[in-house]
CHARMM-style PDB file with segment names, atoms N, HN, CA, C and O in Angstrom:
ATOM      1  N   MET     1     -48.264  31.867  -1.548  1.00  0.00      PROA
ATOM      2  CA  MET     1     -49.216  31.074  -0.822  1.00  0.00      PROA
ATOM      3  C   MET     1     -48.539  29.763  -0.410  1.00  0.00      PROA
ATOM      4  O   MET     1     -47.784  29.176  -1.185  1.00  0.00      PROA
ATOM      5  N   PHE     2     -48.812  29.321   0.791  1.00  0.00      PROA
ATOM      6  HN  PHE     2     -49.425  29.797   1.420  1.00  0.00      PROA
ATOM      7  CA  PHE     2     -48.283  28.042   1.254  1.00  0.00      PROA
ATOM      8  C   PHE     2     -49.121  26.905   0.692  1.00  0.00      PROA
ATOM      9  O   PHE     2     -50.350  26.943   0.742  1.00  0.00      PROA
ATOM     10  N   ILE     3     -48.450  25.899   0.160  1.00  0.00      PROA
ATOM     11  HN  ILE     3     -47.451  25.868   0.119  1.00  0.00      PROA
ATOM     12  CA  ILE     3     -49.110  24.678  -0.285  1.00  0.00      PROA
ATOM     13  C   ILE     3     -49.019  23.640   0.823  1.00  0.00      PROA
ATOM     14  O   ILE     3     -49.997  22.955   1.123  1.00  0.00      PROA
ATOM     15  N   CYS     4     -47.856  23.527   1.423  1.00  0.00      PROA
ATOM     16  HN  CYS     4     -47.061  24.084   1.179  1.00  0.00      PROA
ATOM     17  CA  CYS     4     -47.624  22.565   2.501  1.00  0.00      PROA
ATOM     18  C   CYS     4     -47.330  23.332   3.794  1.00  0.00      PROA
ATOM     19  O   CYS     4     -46.270  23.938   3.950  1.00  0.00      PROA
ATOM     20  N   ILE     5     -48.281  23.289   4.700  1.00  0.00      PROA
ATOM     21  HN  ILE     5     -49.142  22.796   4.574  1.00  0.00      PROA
ATOM     22  CA  ILE     5     -48.110  23.987   5.987  1.00  0.00      PROA
ATOM     23  C   ILE     5     -47.088  23.255   6.864  1.00  0.00      PROA
ATOM     24  O   ILE     5     -46.283  23.888   7.546  1.00  0.00      PROA
ATOM     25  N   CYS     6     -47.127  21.929   6.839  1.00  0.00      PROA
ATOM     26  HN  CYS     6     -47.782  21.416   6.285  1.00  0.00      PROA
ATOM     27  CA  CYS     6     -46.222  21.144   7.695  1.00  0.00      PROA
ATOM     28  C   CYS     6     -44.753  21.477   7.434  1.00  0.00      PROA
ATOM     29  O   CYS     6     -43.954  21.565   8.366  1.00  0.00      PROA
ATOM     30  N   ASN     7     -44.403  21.662   6.152  1.00  0.00      PROA
ATOM     31  HN  ASN     7     -45.052  21.591   5.395  1.00  0.00      PROA
ATOM     32  CA  ASN     7     -43.016  21.925   5.781  1.00  0.00      PROA
ATOM     33  C   ASN     7     -42.777  23.355   5.324  1.00  0.00      PROA
ATOM     34  O   ASN     7     -41.664  23.698   4.926  1.00  0.00      PROA
ATOM     35  N   ALA     8     -43.797  24.184   5.376  1.00  0.00      PROA
ATOM     36  HN  ALA     8     -44.701  23.905   5.699  1.00  0.00      PROA
ATOM     37  CA  ALA     8     -43.707  25.592   4.941  1.00  0.00      PROA
ATOM     38  C   ALA     8     -43.200  25.711   3.503  1.00  0.00      PROA
ATOM     39  O   ALA     8     -42.317  26.514   3.203  1.00  0.00      PROA
ATOM     40  N   ILE     9     -43.784  24.889   2.620  1.00  0.00      PROA
ATOM     41  HN  ILE     9     -44.502  24.237   2.864  1.00  0.00      PROA
ATOM     42  CA  ILE     9     -43.416  24.936   1.206  1.00  0.00      PROA
ATOM     43  C   ILE     9     -44.395  25.839   0.482  1.00  0.00      PROA
ATOM     44  O   ILE     9     -45.610  25.653   0.558  1.00  0.00      PROA
ATOM     45  N   ARG    10     -43.854  26.811  -0.214  1.00  0.00      PROA
ATOM     46  HN  ARG    10     -42.867  26.963  -0.275  1.00  0.00      PROA
ATOM     47  CA  ARG    10     -44.680  27.782  -0.932  1.00  0.00      PROA
ATOM     48  C   ARG    10     -44.927  27.335  -2.372  1.00  0.00      PROA
ATOM     49  O   ARG    10     -44.159  26.565  -2.949  1.00  0.00      PROA
ATOM     50  N   GLU    11     -46.008  27.838  -2.921  1.00  0.00      PROA
ATOM     51  HN  GLU    11     -46.631  28.464  -2.453  1.00  0.00      PROA
ATOM     52  CA  GLU    11     -46.360  27.545  -4.308  1.00  0.00      PROA
ATOM     53  C   GLU    11     -45.225  27.914  -5.254  1.00  0.00      PROA
ATOM     54  O   GLU    11     -44.930  27.166  -6.186  1.00  0.00      PROA
ATOM     55  N   LYS    12     -44.586  29.057  -5.026  1.00  0.00      PROA
ATOM     56  HN  LYS    12     -44.826  29.665  -4.269  1.00  0.00      PROA
ATOM     57  CA  LYS    12     -43.504  29.499  -5.913  1.00  0.00      PROA
ATOM     58  C   LYS    12     -42.336  28.518  -5.901  1.00  0.00      PROA
ATOM     59  O   LYS    12     -41.674  28.343  -6.923  1.00  0.00      PROA
ATOM     60  N   ASP    13     -42.071  27.876  -4.768  1.00  0.00      PROA
ATOM     61  HN  ASP    13     -42.609  28.018  -3.937  1.00  0.00      PROA
ATOM     62  CA  ASP    13     -40.990  26.891  -4.682  1.00  0.00      PROA
ATOM     63  C   ASP    13     -41.330  25.637  -5.483  1.00  0.00      PROA
ATOM     64  O   ASP    13     -40.474  25.075  -6.166  1.00  0.00      PROA
ATOM     65  N   ILE    14     -42.579  25.209  -5.392  1.00  0.00      PROA
ATOM     66  HN  ILE    14     -43.275  25.666  -4.837  1.00  0.00      PROA
ATOM     67  CA  ILE    14     -43.018  24.040  -6.155  1.00  0.00      PROA
ATOM     68  C   ILE    14     -42.966  24.342  -7.643  1.00  0.00      PROA
ATOM     69  O   ILE    14     -42.501  23.515  -8.428  1.00  0.00      PROA
ATOM     70  N   ARG    15     -43.439  25.522  -8.042  1.00  0.00      PROA
ATOM     71  HN  ARG    15     -43.817  26.194  -7.405  1.00  0.00      PROA
ATOM     72  CA  ARG    15     -43.422  25.901  -9.460  1.00  0.00      PROA
ATOM     73  C   ARG    15     -41.991  25.935 -10.011  1.00  0.00      PROA
ATOM     74  O   ARG    15     -41.724  25.408 -11.091  1.00  0.00      PROA
ATOM     75  N   ALA    16     -41.091  26.548  -9.273  1.00  0.00      PROA
ATOM     76  HN  ALA    16     -41.308  26.976  -8.396  1.00  0.00      PROA
ATOM     77  CA  ALA    16     -39.700  26.655  -9.732  1.00  0.00      PROA
ATOM     78  C   ALA    16     -39.057  25.279  -9.866  1.00  0.00      PROA
ATOM     79  O   ALA    16     -38.337  25.024 -10.831  1.00  0.00      PROA
ATOM     80  N   THR    17     -39.305  24.407  -8.923  1.00  0.00      PROA
ATOM     81  HN  THR    17     -39.890  24.615  -8.139  1.00  0.00      PROA
ATOM     82  CA  THR    17     -38.728  23.070  -8.969  1.00  0.00      PROA
ATOM     83  C   THR    17     -39.382  22.235 -10.062  1.00  0.00      PROA
ATOM     84  O   THR    17     -38.709  21.433 -10.709  1.00  0.00      PROA
ATOM     85  N   ALA    18     -40.682  22.409 -10.278  1.00  0.00      PROA
ATOM     86  HN  ALA    18     -41.230  23.060  -9.753  1.00  0.00      PROA
ATOM     87  CA  ALA    18     -41.395  21.655 -11.321  1.00  0.00      PROA
ATOM     88  C   ALA    18     -40.871  21.998 -12.711  1.00  0.00      PROA
ATOM     89  O   ALA    18     -40.865  21.142 -13.595  1.00  0.00      PROA
ATOM     90  N   ARG    19     -40.434  23.232 -12.914  1.00  0.00      PROA
ATOM     91  HN  ARG    19     -40.439  23.927 -12.195  1.00  0.00      PROA
ATOM     92  CA  ARG    19     -39.894  23.635 -14.222  1.00  0.00      PROA
ATOM     93  C   ARG    19     -38.575  22.933 -14.530  1.00  0.00      PROA
ATOM     94  O   ARG    19     -38.224  22.760 -15.697  1.00  0.00      PROA
ATOM     95  N   CYS    20     -37.856  22.535 -13.512  1.00  0.00      PROA
ATOM     96  HN  CYS    20     -38.141  22.676 -12.564  1.00  0.00      PROA
ATOM     97  CA  CYS    20     -36.519  21.964 -13.696  1.00  0.00      PROA
ATOM     98  C   CYS    20     -36.476  20.450 -13.564  1.00  0.00      PROA
ATOM     99  O   CYS    20     -35.463  19.836 -13.900  1.00  0.00      PROA
ATOM    100  N   ASN    21     -37.547  19.834 -13.084  1.00  0.00      PROA
ATOM    101  HN  ASN    21     -38.370  20.332 -12.810  1.00  0.00      PROA
ATOM    102  CA  ASN    21     -37.520  18.402 -12.793  1.00  0.00      PROA
ATOM    103  C   ASN    21     -38.794  17.720 -13.267  1.00  0.00      PROA
ATOM    104  O   ASN    21     -39.836  18.359 -13.414  1.00  0.00      PROA
ATOM    105  N   ALA    22     -38.700  16.404 -13.506  1.00  0.00      PROA
ATOM    106  HN  ALA    22     -37.854  15.885 -13.386  1.00  0.00      PROA
ATOM    107  CA  ALA    22     -39.824  15.669 -14.082  1.00  0.00      PROA
ATOM    108  C   ALA    22     -40.613  14.856 -13.061  1.00  0.00      PROA
ATOM    109  O   ALA    22     -41.547  14.152 -13.447  1.00  0.00      PROA
ATOM    110  N   GLY    23     -40.285  14.923 -11.810  1.00  0.00      PROA
ATOM    111  HN  GLY    23     -39.526  15.494 -11.497  1.00  0.00      PROA
ATOM    112  CA  GLY    23     -40.956  14.094 -10.812  1.00  0.00      PROA
ATOM    113  C   GLY    23     -42.292  14.663 -10.368  1.00  0.00      PROA
ATOM    114  O   GLY    23     -42.689  15.759 -10.765  1.00  0.00      PROA
ATOM    115  N   GLY    24     -42.972  13.893  -9.539  1.00  0.00      PROA
ATOM    116  HN  GLY    24     -42.651  13.003  -9.217  1.00  0.00      PROA
ATOM    117  CA  GLY    24     -44.240  14.317  -8.958  1.00  0.00      PROA
ATOM    118  C   GLY    24     -44.022  15.080  -7.665  1.00  0.00      PROA
ATOM    119  O   GLY    24     -42.901  15.475  -7.342  1.00  0.00      PROA
ATOM    120  N   ALA    25     -45.104  15.284  -6.932  1.00  0.00      PROA
ATOM    121  HN  ALA    25     -46.014  14.963  -7.194  1.00  0.00      PROA
ATOM    122  CA  ALA    25     -45.044  16.093  -5.717  1.00  0.00      PROA
ATOM    123  C   ALA    25     -44.051  15.537  -4.697  1.00  0.00      PROA
ATOM    124  O   ALA    25     -43.255  16.288  -4.133  1.00  0.00      PROA
ATOM    125  N   GLU    26     -44.094  14.242  -4.461  1.00  0.00      PROA
ATOM    126  HN  GLU    26     -44.741  13.632  -4.919  1.00  0.00      PROA
ATOM    127  CA  GLU    26     -43.192  13.676  -3.457  1.00  0.00      PROA
ATOM    128  C   GLU    26     -41.733  13.815  -3.876  1.00  0.00      PROA
ATOM    129  O   GLU    26     -40.864  14.044  -3.034  1.00  0.00      PROA
ATOM    130  N   ASP    27     -41.459  13.678  -5.174  1.00  0.00      PROA
ATOM    131  HN  ASP    27     -42.165  13.493  -5.858  1.00  0.00      PROA
ATOM    132  CA  ASP    27     -40.094  13.871  -5.668  1.00  0.00      PROA
ATOM    133  C   ASP    27     -39.652  15.320  -5.477  1.00  0.00      PROA
ATOM    134  O   ASP    27     -38.523  15.584  -5.064  1.00  0.00      PROA
ATOM    135  N   ILE    28     -40.535  16.235  -5.776  1.00  0.00      PROA
ATOM    136  HN  ILE    28     -41.452  16.020  -6.111  1.00  0.00      PROA
ATOM    137  CA  ILE    28     -40.214  17.656  -5.638  1.00  0.00      PROA
ATOM    138  C   ILE    28     -40.013  18.017  -4.174  1.00  0.00      PROA
ATOM    139  O   ILE    28     -39.111  18.789  -3.851  1.00  0.00      PROA
ATOM    140  N   TYR    29     -40.825  17.479  -3.294  1.00  0.00      PROA
ATOM    141  HN  TYR    29     -41.558  16.852  -3.557  1.00  0.00      PROA
ATOM    142  CA  TYR    29     -40.622  17.721  -1.864  1.00  0.00      PROA
ATOM    143  C   TYR    29     -39.221  17.267  -1.462  1.00  0.00      PROA
ATOM    144  O   TYR    29     -38.519  17.966  -0.732  1.00  0.00      PROA
ATOM    145  N   GLY    30     -38.820  16.084  -1.946  1.00  0.00      PROA
ATOM    146  HN  GLY    30     -39.390  15.516  -2.539  1.00  0.00      PROA
ATOM    147  CA  GLY    30     -37.487  15.565  -1.630  1.00  0.00      PROA
ATOM    148  C   GLY    30     -36.387  16.469  -2.134  1.00  0.00      PROA
ATOM    149  O   GLY    30     -35.397  16.696  -1.439  1.00  0.00      PROA
ATOM    150  N   LEU    31     -36.554  16.993  -3.354  1.00  0.00      PROA
ATOM    151  HN  LEU    31     -37.358  16.808  -3.919  1.00  0.00      PROA
ATOM    152  CA  LEU    31     -35.553  17.905  -3.907  1.00  0.00      PROA
ATOM    153  C   LEU    31     -35.464  19.195  -3.093  1.00  0.00      PROA
ATOM    154  O   LEU    31     -34.413  19.833  -3.033  1.00  0.00      PROA
ATOM    155  N   LEU    32     -36.567  19.565  -2.475  1.00  0.00      PROA
ATOM    156  HN  LEU    32     -37.421  19.047  -2.524  1.00  0.00      PROA
ATOM    157  CA  LEU    32     -36.577  20.756  -1.619  1.00  0.00      PROA
ATOM    158  C   LEU    32     -36.076  20.447  -0.207  1.00  0.00      PROA
ATOM    159  O   LEU    32     -35.954  21.348   0.623  1.00  0.00      PROA
ATOM    160  N   GLY    33     -35.787  19.177   0.061  1.00  0.00      PROA
ATOM    161  HN  GLY    33     -35.886  18.445  -0.613  1.00  0.00      PROA
ATOM    162  CA  GLY    33     -35.253  18.785   1.366  1.00  0.00      PROA
ATOM    163  C   GLY    33     -36.309  18.399   2.378  1.00  0.00      PROA
ATOM    164  O   GLY    33     -36.049  18.414   3.581  1.00  0.00      PROA
ATOM    165  N   PHE    34     -37.506  18.051   1.908  1.00  0.00      PROA
ATOM    166  HN  PHE    34     -37.718  18.039   0.930  1.00  0.00      PROA
ATOM    167  CA  PHE    34     -38.604  17.699   2.801  1.00  0.00      PROA
ATOM    168  C   PHE    34     -39.234  16.386   2.366  1.00  0.00      PROA
ATOM    169  O   PHE    34     -38.910  15.835   1.314  1.00  0.00      PROA
ATOM    170  N   GLN    35     -40.148  15.897   3.207  1.00  0.00      PROA
ATOM    171  HN  GLN    35     -40.411  16.344   4.062  1.00  0.00      PROA
ATOM    172  CA  GLN    35     -41.008  14.786   2.834  1.00  0.00      PROA
ATOM    173  C   GLN    35     -42.407  15.110   3.328  1.00  0.00      PROA
ATOM    174  O   GLN    35     -42.558  15.797   4.338  1.00  0.00      PROA
ATOM    175  N   PRO    36     -43.430  14.631   2.640  1.00  0.00      PROA
ATOM    176  CA  PRO    36     -44.799  14.918   3.082  1.00  0.00      PROA
ATOM    177  C   PRO    36     -45.027  14.398   4.498  1.00  0.00      PROA
ATOM    178  O   PRO    36     -44.568  13.313   4.855  1.00  0.00      PROA
ATOM    179  N   GLN    37     -45.725  15.169   5.281  1.00  0.00      PROA
ATOM    180  HN  GLN    37     -46.098  16.051   4.991  1.00  0.00      PROA
ATOM    181  CA  GLN    37     -46.031  14.773   6.654  1.00  0.00      PROA
ATOM    182  C   GLN    37     -47.471  14.257   6.737  1.00  0.00      PROA
ATOM    183  O   GLN    37     -47.695  13.048   6.800  1.00  0.00      PROA
ATOM    184  N   CYS    38     -48.428  15.157   6.737  1.00  0.00      PROA
ATOM    185  HN  CYS    38     -48.247  16.139   6.686  1.00  0.00      PROA
ATOM    186  CA  CYS    38     -49.831  14.746   6.863  1.00  0.00      PROA
ATOM    187  C   CYS    38     -50.426  14.340   5.519  1.00  0.00      PROA
ATOM    188  O   CYS    38     -51.474  13.697   5.481  1.00  0.00      PROA
ATOM    189  N   ARG    39     -49.777  14.703   4.422  1.00  0.00      PROA
ATOM    190  HN  ARG    39     -48.925  15.226   4.453  1.00  0.00      PROA
ATOM    191  CA  ARG    39     -50.126  14.325   3.057  1.00  0.00      PROA
ATOM    192  C   ARG    39     -51.386  15.001   2.518  1.00  0.00      PROA
ATOM    193  O   ARG    39     -51.817  14.677   1.411  1.00  0.00      PROA
ATOM    194  N   GLN    40     -51.983  15.917   3.253  1.00  0.00      PROA
ATOM    195  HN  GLN    40     -51.633  16.180   4.152  1.00  0.00      PROA
ATOM    196  CA  GLN    40     -53.181  16.594   2.777  1.00  0.00      PROA
ATOM    197  C   GLN    40     -52.882  17.597   1.674  1.00  0.00      PROA
ATOM    198  O   GLN    40     -53.799  18.032   0.977  1.00  0.00      PROA
ATOM    199  N   CYS    41     -51.651  17.965   1.503  1.00  0.00      PROA
ATOM    200  HN  CYS    41     -50.906  17.612   2.068  1.00  0.00      PROA
ATOM    201  CA  CYS    41     -51.262  18.965   0.513  1.00  0.00      PROA
ATOM    202  C   CYS    41     -50.921  18.371  -0.853  1.00  0.00      PROA
ATOM    203  O   CYS    41     -50.802  19.109  -1.831  1.00  0.00      PROA
ATOM    204  N   LEU    42     -50.763  17.065  -0.933  1.00  0.00      PROA
ATOM    205  HN  LEU    42     -50.859  16.465  -0.139  1.00  0.00      PROA
ATOM    206  CA  LEU    42     -50.246  16.461  -2.160  1.00  0.00      PROA
ATOM    207  C   LEU    42     -51.141  16.712  -3.371  1.00  0.00      PROA
ATOM    208  O   LEU    42     -50.635  16.934  -4.471  1.00  0.00      PROA
ATOM    209  N   GLU    43     -52.445  16.682  -3.189  1.00  0.00      PROA
ATOM    210  HN  GLU    43     -52.855  16.501  -2.295  1.00  0.00      PROA
ATOM    211  CA  GLU    43     -53.346  16.940  -4.316  1.00  0.00      PROA
ATOM    212  C   GLU    43     -53.167  18.361  -4.840  1.00  0.00      PROA
ATOM    213  O   GLU    43     -53.113  18.577  -6.051  1.00  0.00      PROA
ATOM    214  N   ASP    44     -53.075  19.327  -3.930  1.00  0.00      PROA
ATOM    215  HN  ASP    44     -53.119  19.151  -2.947  1.00  0.00      PROA
ATOM    216  CA  ASP    44     -52.855  20.720  -4.348  1.00  0.00      PROA
ATOM    217  C   ASP    44     -51.479  20.871  -4.993  1.00  0.00      PROA
ATOM    218  O   ASP    44     -51.339  21.584  -5.987  1.00  0.00      PROA
ATOM    219  N   ALA    45     -50.479  20.219  -4.448  1.00  0.00      PROA
ATOM    220  HN  ALA    45     -50.593  19.640  -3.640  1.00  0.00      PROA
ATOM    221  CA  ALA    45     -49.137  20.300  -5.021  1.00  0.00      PROA
ATOM    222  C   ALA    45     -49.122  19.716  -6.429  1.00  0.00      PROA
ATOM    223  O   ALA    45     -48.511  20.292  -7.330  1.00  0.00      PROA
ATOM    224  N   GLU    46     -49.784  18.582  -6.630  1.00  0.00      PROA
ATOM    225  HN  GLU    46     -50.280  18.114  -5.899  1.00  0.00      PROA
ATOM    226  CA  GLU    46     -49.843  17.974  -7.963  1.00  0.00      PROA
ATOM    227  C   GLU    46     -50.559  18.895  -8.950  1.00  0.00      PROA
ATOM    228  O   GLU    46     -50.177  18.957 -10.118  1.00  0.00      PROA
ATOM    229  N   ALA    47     -51.584  19.605  -8.501  1.00  0.00      PROA
ATOM    230  HN  ALA    47     -51.895  19.554  -7.552  1.00  0.00      PROA
ATOM    231  CA  ALA    47     -52.294  20.548  -9.376  1.00  0.00      PROA
ATOM    232  C   ALA    47     -51.383  21.699  -9.788  1.00  0.00      PROA
ATOM    233  O   ALA    47     -51.413  22.124 -10.943  1.00  0.00      PROA
ATOM    234  N   VAL    48     -50.584  22.202  -8.871  1.00  0.00      PROA
ATOM    235  HN  VAL    48     -50.560  21.857  -7.933  1.00  0.00      PROA
ATOM    236  CA  VAL    48     -49.639  23.279  -9.179  1.00  0.00      PROA
ATOM    237  C   VAL    48     -48.590  22.780 -10.169  1.00  0.00      PROA
ATOM    238  O   VAL    48     -48.230  23.488 -11.109  1.00  0.00      PROA
ATOM    239  N   ILE    49     -48.109  21.574  -9.958  1.00  0.00      PROA
ATOM    240  HN  ILE    49     -48.402  20.999  -9.194  1.00  0.00      PROA
ATOM    241  CA  ILE    49     -47.102  20.997 -10.859  1.00  0.00      PROA
ATOM    242  C   ILE    49     -47.680  20.838 -12.264  1.00  0.00      PROA
ATOM    243  O   ILE    49     -47.036  21.197 -13.249  1.00  0.00      PROA
ATOM    244  N   ALA    50     -48.887  20.303 -12.352  1.00  0.00      PROA
ATOM    245  HN  ALA    50     -49.411  20.012 -11.551  1.00  0.00      PROA
ATOM    246  CA  ALA    50     -49.524  20.119 -13.664  1.00  0.00      PROA
ATOM    247  C   ALA    50     -49.738  21.461 -14.356  1.00  0.00      PROA
ATOM    248  O   ALA    50     -49.526  21.585 -15.562  1.00  0.00      PROA
ATOM    249  N   ASP    51     -50.155  22.455 -13.594  1.00  0.00      PROA
ATOM    250  HN  ASP    51     -50.327  22.354 -12.614  1.00  0.00      PROA
ATOM    251  CA  ASP    51     -50.361  23.791 -14.161  1.00  0.00      PROA
ATOM    252  C   ASP    51     -49.050  24.370 -14.679  1.00  0.00      PROA
ATOM    253  O   ASP    51     -49.012  24.964 -15.756  1.00  0.00      PROA
ATOM    254  N   GLU    52     -47.999  24.199 -13.929  1.00  0.00      PROA
ATOM    255  HN  GLU    52     -48.030  23.716 -13.053  1.00  0.00      PROA
ATOM    256  CA  GLU    52     -46.687  24.735 -14.312  1.00  0.00      PROA
ATOM    257  C   GLU    52     -46.139  24.053 -15.562  1.00  0.00      PROA
ATOM    258  O   GLU    52     -45.468  24.686 -16.377  1.00  0.00      PROA
ATOM    259  N   ARG    53     -46.420  22.793 -15.706  1.00  0.00      PROA
ATOM    260  HN  ARG    53     -46.965  22.279 -15.043  1.00  0.00      PROA
ATOM    261  CA  ARG    53     -45.882  22.028 -16.821  1.00  0.00      PROA
ATOM    262  C   ARG    53     -46.768  22.062 -18.070  1.00  0.00      PROA
ATOM    263  O   ARG    53     -46.339  21.649 -19.148  1.00  0.00      PROA
ATOM    264  N   SER    54     -47.992  22.548 -17.927  1.00  0.00      PROA
ATOM    265  HN  SER    54     -48.341  22.884 -17.052  1.00  0.00      PROA
ATOM    266  CA  SER    54     -48.887  22.580 -19.084  1.00  0.00      PROA
ATOM    267  C   SER    54     -48.468  23.700 -20.019  1.00  0.00      PROA
ATOM    268  O   SER    54     -48.031  24.758 -19.566  1.00  0.00      PROA
ATOM    269  N   PRO    55     -48.598  23.478 -21.318  1.00  0.00      PROA
ATOM    270  CA  PRO    55     -48.255  24.535 -22.262  1.00  0.00      PROA
ATOM    271  C   PRO    55     -49.239  25.698 -22.130  1.00  0.00      PROA
ATOM    272  O   PRO    55     -50.445  25.492 -21.992  1.00  0.00      PROA
ATOM    273  N   SER    56     -48.716  26.896 -22.173  1.00  0.00      PROA
ATOM    274  HN  SER    56     -47.736  27.063 -22.285  1.00  0.00      PROA
ATOM    275  CA  SER    56     -49.601  28.063 -22.088  1.00  0.00      PROA
ATOM    276  C   SER    56     -49.923  28.540 -23.485  1.00  0.00      PROA
ATOM    277  O   SER    56     -49.054  28.585 -24.355  1.00  0.00      PROA
ATOM    278  N   PHE    57     -51.155  28.889 -23.691  1.00  0.00      PROA
ATOM    279  HN  PHE    57     -51.861  28.853 -22.985  1.00  0.00      PROA
ATOM    280  CA  PHE    57     -51.610  29.340 -25.003  1.00  0.00      PROA
ATOM    281  C   PHE    57     -52.043  30.789 -24.926  1.00  0.00      PROA
ATOM    282  O   PHE    57     -53.113  31.146 -25.418  1.00  0.00      PROA
ATOM    283  N   ALA    58     -51.233  31.613 -24.321  1.00  0.00      PROA
ATOM    284  HN  ALA    58     -50.363  31.323 -23.921  1.00  0.00      PROA
ATOM    285  CA  ALA    58     -51.575  33.030 -24.135  1.00  0.00      PROA
ATOM    286  C   ALA    58     -51.456  33.830 -25.392  1.00  0.00      PROA
ATOM    287  OT1 ALA    58     -51.712  35.034 -25.385  1.00  0.00      PROA
TER     288      ALA     58
END
């Protein structure tokens, strides 16, 4: 699923980068070689990052 339409950033890309880095959405966008454009995706991106970094109790 696309999180950022402007930069064509997929959820899987954000998740993979979040596992390896401690920054927020804007930092992760930078590591992926992008910067937020319209900024409407940042809340969703932050939610994906938080989900990826939260401990799973499965």
